[in-house]
C-alpha positions in Angstrom: -0.2 -0.1 0.1 3.1 2.2 0.8 3.9 2.0 -2.9 0.8 2.5 -4.3 0.5 5.5 -2.1 4.4 6.7 -3.4 3.9 6.2 -6.5 0.7 6.1 -7.8 -1.7 8.3 -5.1 0.5 10.2 -3.1 -2.4 13.2 -1.8 -4.2 10.0 -0.4 -3.0 8.5 2.6 -2.3 4.9 3.2 -5.8 4.3 5.3 -7.8 5.6 2.6 -6.4 3.9 0.1 -7.0 1.0 1.9 -10.6 1.7 2.9 -11.3 2.7 -1.1 -9.7 -0.6 -1.6 -12.3 -2.6 0.8 -15.2 -0.3 0.0 -14.7 -1.1 -4.0 -13.9 -5.0 -3.3 -17.4 -5.5 -1.0 -20.4 -6.8 -2.6 -22.8 -4.5 -0.5 -20.9 -1.2 -1.4 -19.5 -1.6 -4.8 -22.3 -2.7 -7.9 -20.8 -4.9 -10.4 -17.8 -5.7 -11.9 -15.0 -3.0 -11.3 -11.0 -2.9 -11.9 -10.1 -3.2 -8.5 -12.5 -6.5 -7.7 -11.1 -7.7 -10.9 -7.5 -7.4 -10.2 -8.2 -8.9 -6.6 -10.0 -12.0 -7.9 -6.8 -12.5 -10.3 -4.5 -12.5 -7.5 -6.6 -15.2 -5.5 -7.9 -17.0 -7.9 -7.0 -21.1 -7.4 -3.9 -22.0 -8.1 -3.9 -23.6 -12.0 -2.2 -26.7 -12.8 0.5 -25.9 -14.9 1.6 -23.1 -11.3 1.3 -25.7 -8.8 3.8 -28.0 -11.6 5.8 -24.8 -11.3 6.2 -24.8 -7.5 6.8 -28.3 -6.9 9.7 -28.2 -9.4 10.9 -25.2 -7.7 10.3 -26.3 -3.9 11.8 -29.7 -5.7 15.5 -28.1 -6.9 15.8 -25.9 -3.5 15.4 -28.2 -1.4 13.0 -27.0 0.4 11.0 -28.3 3.4 7.6 -27.4 4.7 7.7 -23.8 6.7 11.2 -23.2 4.7 9.7 -22.0 1.7 10.9 -18.8 0.2 8.3 -17.9 -1.6 9.9 -14.6 -2.3 12.4 -16.1 -5.0 9.9 -18.2 -6.7 7.6 -15.3 -7.0 10.2 -13.5 -8.5 11.9 -15.9 -10.8 9.0 -18.4 -11.9 5.6 -16.8 -11.1 5.8 -12.7 -10.5 2.6 -12.3 -11.8 1.5 -13.7 -7.8 2.0 -12.1 -4.9 4.3 -14.2 -2.2 1.9 -14.2 0.5 -0.9 -15.0 -1.8 0.9 -17.6 -3.1 2.5 -18.7 0.4 -1.5 -19.2 1.5 -2.8 -21.1 -2.0 -0.4 -23.1 -1.8 -1.2 -24.3 2.0 -4.8 -24.2 1.1 -4.0 -26.2 -2.0 -1.3 -28.3 -1.2 -1.1 -29.5 2.5 1.1 -31.9 2.2 5.4 -31.4 2.9 7.4 -30.8 -0.8 9.6 -33.8 -1.4 12.4 -33.8 0.3 15.3 -33.2 -2.0 17.3 -37.0 -3.5 13.8 -37.9 -3.3 11.3 -39.2 -6.7 10.7 -36.2 -8.5 6.2 -34.8 -7.5 4.1 -35.6 -10.1 1.1 -33.7 -10.8 -1.0 -37.1 -10.6 -0.5 -36.9 -6.6 -2.2 -33.5 -7.4 -5.8 -32.9 -5.9 -8.7 -32.5 -8.0 -9.8 -29.6 -6.0 -6.1 -27.4 -6.7 -6.6 -27.2 -10.1 -8.3 -24.1 -11.7 -11.9 -24.9 -12.2 -11.2 -24.3 -16.2 -9.2 -27.2 -16.6 -12.6 -29.7 -14.9 -15.1 -31.0 -17.5 -18.3 -30.7 -17.4 
């Protein structure tokens, strides 16, 4: 929020920017689609199959253990459109199992639960 204040809205305070975002994303206050609501939904959408595979590969190569993941690096190198804190939460929700230890078999997508995959990939 501080970066938005400095670069885009220097005349508005951080608290005012946060409150405006909340109002624009609230279904009670904001009717219909708007750019802020759309952007927030895009950031918080479920992980897609290719993102899951990318994260699994990155964690495997990094030899990360659950709780020691470097989400900043993963986002910067592989998923720049995701925010590290959102990515971590989405990963924990979608994949509660710890990442495989280095030296074990490579993770496979066949282990992915169906609810981890973006709804657009589901068949009717």
